Backbone bond lengths (Angstrom), bond angles and torsions (degrees), N, CA, C in turn:
res aa  C-N    CA-C-N  psi(-1)  N-CA   C-N-CA  omega(-1)  CA-C   N-CA-C  phi
1 X - - - 1.437 - - 1.526 111.81 -
2 X 1.301 118.42 -6.60 1.463 119.67 179.13 1.525 111.58 -80.02
3 X 1.319 117.41 -32.87 1.459 122.52 -177.08 1.529 111.65 -75.25
4 X 1.298 117.21 -42.56 1.455 122.84 -172.76 1.508 117.09 -59.81
5 X 1.335 119.43 -48.92 1.466 118.89 -176.89 1.527 113.54 -58.25
6 X 1.307 117.85 -30.29 1.464 120.44 179.80 1.524 112.43 -79.28
7 X 1.331 116.99 -33.19 1.458 119.88 -172.26 1.526 114.60 -106.61
8 X 1.320 117.88 -25.07 1.468 121.69 -175.14 1.525 111.76 -119.08
9 X 1.277 117.74 27.67 1.470 123.38 -171.31 1.524 114.12 -49.35
10 X 1.309 119.64 -48.05 1.462 121.66 -175.27 1.513 114.47 -91.48
11 X 1.315 118.01 0.57 1.458 121.70 -176.49 1.532 110.32 -74.41
12 X 1.347 118.01 123.06 1.467 120.15 -177.07 1.528 113.40 -63.67
13 X 1.325 118.05 -35.52 1.467 120.24 178.85 1.522 109.92 -65.51
14 X 1.327 116.46 -44.21 1.457 118.85 179.42 1.530 111.14 -65.33
15 X 1.320 117.72 -35.24 1.468 120.31 178.49 1.528 111.19 -62.67
16 X 1.328 116.82 -38.63 1.468 120.77 177.25 1.521 110.15 -65.26
17 X 1.329 116.76 -45.91 1.463 120.85 179.92 1.528 110.55 -61.55
18 X 1.325 117.20 -40.35 1.466 120.70 179.24 1.531 110.80 -63.53
19 X 1.332 117.32 -40.00 1.468 120.36 178.03 1.526 110.89 -65.22
20 X 1.326 116.33 -43.16 1.465 120.38 178.09 1.524 110.03 -61.02
21 X 1.319 116.60 -43.75 1.464 121.55 -179.62 1.526 111.00 -61.98
22 X 1.312 116.93 -31.80 1.462 121.35 -178.27 1.541 112.05 -83.04
23 X 1.328 118.33 -34.70 1.465 122.11 -171.15 1.531 114.18 -96.32
24 X 1.314 117.49 -44.43 1.465 122.01 -170.16 1.532 114.40 -60.73
25 X 1.330 120.74 -42.69 1.468 118.30 -178.59 1.535 113.65 -55.88
26 X 1.321 117.99 -40.81 1.468 120.35 178.89 1.525 111.51 -66.14
27 X 1.324 117.21 -39.36 1.470 121.08 178.95 1.523 110.00 -63.77
28 X 1.320 117.28 -44.87 1.464 120.47 -179.98 1.526 111.51 -65.72
29 X 1.327 117.01 -38.13 1.467 120.14 177.43 1.533 110.84 -63.51
30 X 1.320 116.63 -43.19 1.467 120.77 -179.91 1.524 111.41 -61.24
31 X 1.326 116.65 -37.49 1.459 120.84 -178.32 1.522 111.94 -83.11
32 X 1.339 116.81 -15.56 1.459 120.44 -179.13 1.513 113.38 66.76
33 X 1.330 116.95 29.48 1.461 120.39 -173.44 1.523 114.42 -104.17
34 X 1.317 117.88 7.48 1.463 117.59 -177.28 1.518 110.29 -143.31
35 X 1.331 115.67 134.79 1.461 119.83 174.05 1.519 109.60 -70.04
36 X 1.321 116.04 -42.55 1.461 122.17 178.04 1.527 106.71 -121.36
37 X 1.330 118.27 105.02 1.463 120.71 -172.87 1.522 115.36 -80.70
38 X 1.320 118.55 -0.18 1.462 119.41 -176.83 1.518 111.11 -79.53
39 X 1.346 117.76 135.89 1.463 121.29 179.53 1.524 111.44 -58.58
40 X 1.296 114.36 152.66 1.459 122.03 -179.78 1.525 110.83 -56.97
41 X 1.332 116.11 133.65 1.464 120.76 -179.33 1.527 111.22 -63.63
42 X 1.328 117.82 -23.81 1.461 120.65 179.80 1.526 111.98 -62.00
43 X 1.308 117.96 -32.25 1.468 120.49 179.24 1.518 111.10 -62.64
44 X 1.324 116.48 -40.13 1.462 120.61 -179.82 1.521 110.39 -70.65
45 X 1.327 117.61 -46.17 1.464 119.47 -178.75 1.528 110.94 -67.55
46 X 1.335 117.99 -36.93 1.467 120.20 178.16 1.523 111.70 -65.38
47 X 1.325 117.39 -37.48 1.466 120.40 177.66 1.524 110.44 -64.48
48 X 1.331 117.06 -38.66 1.469 120.75 178.11 1.526 110.82 -67.16
49 X 1.336 116.83 -43.76 1.465 120.29 179.12 1.527 110.85 -63.15
50 X 1.306 116.93 -40.48 1.465 121.33 178.29 1.528 110.38 -63.05
51 X 1.315 117.02 -40.01 1.468 121.77 178.67 1.527 110.71 -59.13
52 X 1.334 116.95 -37.12 1.461 121.24 -178.29 1.522 113.28 -90.49
53 X 1.337 117.47 10.76 1.455 120.74 170.68 1.511 116.41 100.61
54 X 1.309 119.20 -0.92 1.460 121.12 179.18 1.525 107.88 -88.06
55 X 1.333 116.26 95.71 1.462 120.38 -173.63 1.524 113.31 -115.34
56 X 1.324 117.46 6.19 1.457 120.59 177.37 1.516 108.66 -105.09
57 X 1.321 115.66 138.11 1.455 120.45 -177.75 1.521 109.24 -119.84
58 X 1.304 115.51 134.40 1.459 121.63 178.43 1.513 108.49 -121.35
59 X 1.307 116.61 132.51 1.460 121.12 178.90 1.491 110.55 -98.63
């Protein structure tokens, strides 16, 4: 999350991911439903890759 705000500031996908990163851990802690309440790091890296034009995913 340190890289994104400087490079993807106006990107709507990154803005959603940043909000999720800020809000979800507290919600999960309140519900007691997660051992590790932090969102998956893949969401942040995928938002950055999408910002730079990598929009195809291969499994």
